[in-house]
N, C-alpha and C positions, 0 to 999 in steps of 0.2 A: 705020517710024519713022526719023527722021533722026538718025544717031548721030555725024555729023561734029562738031558743037559739043562733044560729050562727049569725043571723042578728042582734039580740039585742047586742051581744058581740061586733060586729063591730061598731055599732052605739055608744056604750059606749066608745070604744077606740077613735073614731073620736072626741067625745065631750071632752075627756081628753086631746087630742092633741091640740084642739082649745083653751081650757082653759089655757094650759101651754104656748101656743104661745102668748096669750093676756097678760099674766103676765110677760113674759120675758122682760128684759130691751131693749129699742129701740136702734138699731145700729145707730151710728152717720152717718150722710150723708157724702159720700165721698167728699173731697174738690174738688172744680172745677179745671179743668186743665187750667193753664194759656194759653192765646192765643199767647204768645211770650216768648222766653227764657229769655228775660230781666226781666220778671215778676216772675221768679222762686224765691223761698225763701227756706232757710234751717236753721236748728238749729245752734246755736253758736258752732264753731269748737274748739276743745281742743286736743292738741297732745303734748306728752312729749317724745322727742327724746331719744334714748339710751344714757346712760352716758359713756363717753369715758373711765373713770377710771375703770369701771367694765370689760372692754374688753382689755385694753392696757397691754402689756407684754414686759418688757425690755429683750433684748437678747444680746449676746456677740458682740463685735466690733461695738458698737453703733447702732445695728439693733433694730428695734421696730416692734412688731407684734400686731395685733388685733384679738383675738380669739372669735368666735361666735359659740357656740356648738349647735347642733341640732341632735336629734335621729330619725328624720323623715325617713331618708334613710341611708344605710350603705356606704356613700360616704364622701370624703374629697376634698375640693377645696382650692387650694393655689394660690395666685397671689402675686408676688414679684415685687416691683417697685424700680428702681435705678435712682437716679438723675444724668443723663448723658447728655452731649452735643451730640445730635444725628443728626447733620447736616454736610454736607461736608465742609471742610475748604478751599478747592480751587477747580477749575473746573476739575482738573485731577481726583478727587474722585467721580464725579457725577455718572458715570456708576456703579462703584463698590459699591457705597452706595445704589443705587437702588436695587441691588441684595443681599445686605448684610444679612438682617434678614432672608430671605427665605433660603439662603444657610447655615446659622448657624443652622437653625432648621432642614433642610432636607438633609444636606450634610454629615451627620455622625459625629463621634468624633474621637479623636486621636486613640482610642482603638477599635472602632466599625465602620464597614462600614455602609452606609446609610440603606442597607437592614437589617442588624443586629439590628439597632436602631428601624426600623419600626416593625420588628418581635417582639422585646422585648416589645414595647408598645402595639401592637395588641394582643399578647398572654396573656397579663395581663390586658387587657381592660383599658389601661391608655391613657389619652390624654395630650399631652405636647404642649405648645405654647411659642413663642418668638417673640418679636417685638422691633423695634428701632424707637422711635419717635423723634420729634424735641427737646423736653426738658427732656424726660425720656425714659428709656427702661423698658420692662417688661418680666417676665417669668411667666408661668402659668402651673398648674398641676391639673388634675381631675382624681381621682382614687377611687377604692373601699378602704374602711378603712384598709382592710387586705393587700393591695398592695401598700399603700401610702409610707411607709418607704423605701421599696425596689426601688421605682422609683426616690427618691430624688437624689442619686448620678448621675444618667443619666441626670437629668435636669441640675445639676451643670455642667457636662461635655459638654453639648450642648452650654453652655454659655462661658466656660473658655478654652475649648480645641476643637474647631470645626475642622473638617477635610477639608471641602470644596471640596467635591468629584468632579473630573473633568467631569464625565459623567452627574451628576446631574446639574452641572453648565451650561453645554451646553443646556440641556433641559430648564433650567430656562431662559437662554439667548434668546432662540428661542421664548419662551412664552412671554417674556418681549417685544421683537421686534414686535410681533404681536399686543400686547396691545398698543404700541406706534403708530403703523400704523392705529389703529382704535380708537385712543384716542378721536378724535373729531367727531365720527360718530353720536353722540347725542348732541343736542343743550344744554342740561343741563350741560354737561362737559365744553363746550365752555363758557357758561355763568359764571361758577365758576371761570375759569382761567382768563377770561376777567376782572371780578370784582377785582380779586387779583392784576392783572397787573395795573389796573387803580388806585387802592388805595395804593399799596405798591411798584410798579415798579418791576424791575427784578434784581437789583443789589445785594441784600442780599443773602448769601448762602442758607438760609432757604426757598428761593423762587425759587431756581433752580430746574427744572424738567428735568429728563433724556430724551435725544433724542436718536435716533437710533445710531448715531455715538458714543455717550457716552457708551451705553450698548455694542456695538460691540467691543469697545476697552478695556473693563474691563477685568482684568486678575485675575487668582486665587490668585496670590501673593498679588495683591492689595487688594482683599477682606480679605485675612488672616491678612494683616497689619491693616486694619480697625477694625477687630474683637478683636485685642489685647486691654486689659484693658477696654473693653466695659462694663463689668459687675463687679463692685466691691462690695463685701459684706459689706464693711464699710459704715454704715448708711443706709443699706437696709431697706425697709418698706415692711411688709408682712400682707396680709389679709388672714386669715385661717378660714374656716367654715366647718361644717359638724359633723360627729360622731367621737369624740375622747375624750380622757381624757386630761384635761388641763395640769396637771403636766407632763404627759408622752410626750405630744406634745412640751412643752417647752424644755424638755431634748433632744428630737429628733432634733428639729430645732437648738438648741445650738450646738450640735455636728456637724450638717450639715454645719453651718456657719463657725465653726472653721476649717472645712476640706478644705475650699476654699484657693487657693494660695494667697500669698501677692500680692496686685495689684501694677502695675507699675504707671507711671505718667498718670494723667487724661488728657483728651483732653481739650484744652483751650476753655473757654466759648466764644461764639460769642455775639456781641451786639444785642440788641433787634431788632425785625423786624421794618422797617420804616413804617410810616403811614402819609398820606398827604391829604389835601383837594384838590380835583380835580373836581370842579363843572362843570356842563354842561352835554350834551348828548354824550355818547360814543357808537357808533353804529357799530356792526359787521354784515355785510351782510351774511346771511346764509339761505339756502333753507329749509324752514320749514313752517308749517301751522300757528304756533303760534309765538308770540314774548315772549322771556324769559327776564323779566325785573328785575333788582336789583337796589336798590336806597340806597346809603350809604354815611356816613360822619364819620370823626374820633370821637371816643368816649373816654373812659377812661381805664386805667389799674387798676385792683383791687389790694388792697382795696382802695376805693375812696368814699368820702361822698355822691357823687351824684348817686351812683349806684342804691340804693334802690328806690329812687324817680323815676329814669328813668325806672326801671323795672316796676313800677306801671303805669307810663305814657304809656309804650309800651303795657301793658295789655289792657288799655283802648283804645289805638289807633288801635291795630290790632292783639295783641297776645292772646286776650281773647276769640277767637272763634266767635260764632254767636252773642254774645253780644257786640263785639267790633265795633268801628266806621267804620273801613275800610271794614269789611265784610258786614256791613249793607249798606254802600254806594256803593262800587265797585261791590260786588257780588249780594246782595239781591235786592237793588233798581235799579241798572243800568244793571245788568246781564252781566258784562264785564269779569269776571274772576271766575273760580271755586276755585282757591287757591289764597289768598291774605293775607298777614300777615305783622306785624312789628316785630322788635326785638331790644333788647339792649344787645350787646355781652358781654360775661363774660370771662376775661382772667387775670391770675395772672402772665403771662410771658411777655406780651406786650400789648400795647393799642389795644382795640377791636374797632369795628365799630358799629354804630347804624343806623337803616334805615328800609326799607321795601322791599318786593319782591312779584312778581305776575307773572302769565302767562295769556295772553289774545290773542285774534285774532290780527294778525299783523296790520290790518287796524285800530284797536281801541287802539293801544299802547299809542298814545299821550293823548287821552281822559282819559285813566286809570291813567296815571302818573299825569295828571292835577287834577284828583279827589283825589289822594293820597296827593298831595301837599296842596290841599284845606283843607283836614282833619287835616293835620299837623298844618297849620296856625290857624285853628279854635281852636284846643286844646291849643295852645300857647296863643291865645287871650282870650278865655273864661274859660279855665280850665275845670275840670270835674264836673259833678253834684255830689251831696252827695251820690246818689245811685251808680254811676259809681265808685267812689272812694272806697266805702265799698266793692263792688263786686270784684274789682281788688285786694285789700289788702287781703281779706279773701280767694279769689280764689287762689292767689299765695301761701298763707300759707297752704291751704288745699292740695297742691301738695307735701308737705314735706314727708308725710308717704310713698309715692311711692319710696323714696330713701332707705327705710328700709323694703321693702316688701318680702325679703328673707334673710336668714342668710348670703349668699354670698354678696348681695348688702349692707347689714348692715356693714359688715367688711370693704368693700371698701369705703363706705361713711365716716366711721371714719378715715380710712387711709388718704383719700384725704385731710382732714383738716391739717394733718401733712405735706403732700406733698406741699400744697399751703401756708404753714406758717400761717394757721388760728388758732384761739382760739379753744381749745378742746370743748367748749360749743357753737361753731359757730351756730349750727342749732337751739338752743334755742334763741340765740341773734338775729338770722335772723328774726324770727317772731316779736320780739320786735322792731327791726329797721323798718320793714314794717309798723307797726301800728303807728309809729311816723310821717309817711308821710302825709302831708296836701295838700289841693287843691292848695294852693299857691305854694307849692313845685313842684307839677306836672306842673303848668303853667310855672314856671321858667325853669325847665329842658327840657320841650317840646320846648321852644324857643331856648335853647342851643343845644340840641342833635337831634331834629327833625326839622331842619331848612332848608327849600327848597333851599335857596340861597347857602347853603354849600354842597348840595347833588350832588354826582356823580351818574348819571343815566346810567347804562349799559344796552344795548338792543341787543339781538341776535335774528335776524329774517330777512325776506326779505326786503331789504332797499326800494325797489320800492313801497311796501305797507306801510311800517312804516313811511317813510319820510313825505308823505302828512298829516298824522294825527299829526305829531310833529309840522309841520309848522302851522297847523290850531289851535292847542290847546296850544302850547308852543312857540310862535313865537320869543321870545327874547332869547332863550337858544341856545348857540353855539353847533354845532354838529361836533364831531371828528370821522372820519371813521377809523376803525381798520380792519385787515384781519387775517386770520388764520396764515399766515406767520409771522405776528408780534408776535404771541404767540409762534410759534415754534422756531423762531430765537431770542426770548427774546429781541425784539426791539420795541420801541414806534413809532407810525406814525409821 
């Protein structure tokens, strides 16, 4: 067989390929990978949040809804928020209040047994939820678009005419008693409650936690009494998302709201939670390998002019991940903690706290706290670098789109502005306020709100290992010893 034409053809093809390759534009070299996260750069960020007016819908009885339509799935999600006082008004209500939300949701309605409610929801693939919080209560409903309208009356009845079934109540009581018995099996729960006791005390009803005797003495009649007038449709706020026709949804919800009974008297609002400076070490001896450390001082109640600058300061100090000073110092350089961060609390209902938190080996607790204090002092004395300030501002702004990453989250984010009394264009103003923050602002608020001399340091861990490191690293700080009985009995040492 004559193979010469084939060989010549292949040679010609190779030449053509090499010629084309030589004439092709050169691909740009890949940029070098930075050797540290702090050297990363990114293009200027621009984001326009959804406009409130495009989604806001006025409904009867002063109710307001935010509609966010999406044809992605044949589902509808509704969440209704009610401005309600959700805390016990005296100690006799503590146990009943602890069982209230669960029994309203799972205890049936005046017309339906608990089993009938469960069957109705399950047979129609509907999920219903009910919660009672400190400052507001919520109802929620997730359903196929074809089942949504039929589920609304049942959701209303769970809120306004609960049955509180005796058998379900006893099951819930037994479960609650087990939860209380094991409440402090993990040091993280102890750390949370110790920090609350140190900063806010025990006296306010919003700080009362149900103990076994409270739950054991709760009655069905007491729970029913607490459920009355808990959910009033007047001024209800609703977030609605999914597949629906806007006009039809407005008609449907208007009829639903009008079907609610007239509310009785509202529960009296309680005063704000107290907050105090309580500097020093507060140690609770606990058998664990690690020390759980929280560091806190009083901050502000929003809206407040210092909030934005302090949130930037916190990002630089320890909230900004691996580029933050605390992570670089306590974790990366010293290897004392896997998790360490700072925070500037955000609350529209009472003053929040600012501070830091970490977990470390018990024997290194003192050194870790001393390093956190040193970084707080350094930020207050030196302020941030230009690069730190830029990263903190732009990094915080870049988190805004995550609030609107789904139709459900978008509707709730717009609703929250109304719930907190914020401007409808809050999210647009948020970025503007952050960009006004200067290095001098960060220095000023760091000295005010990350001040070691004002900080209460709560530590949960084995005292015999923690104390030597505290004496060595923080010799001037007084130590107050707490016990689990202090937390259970709501008494200070």
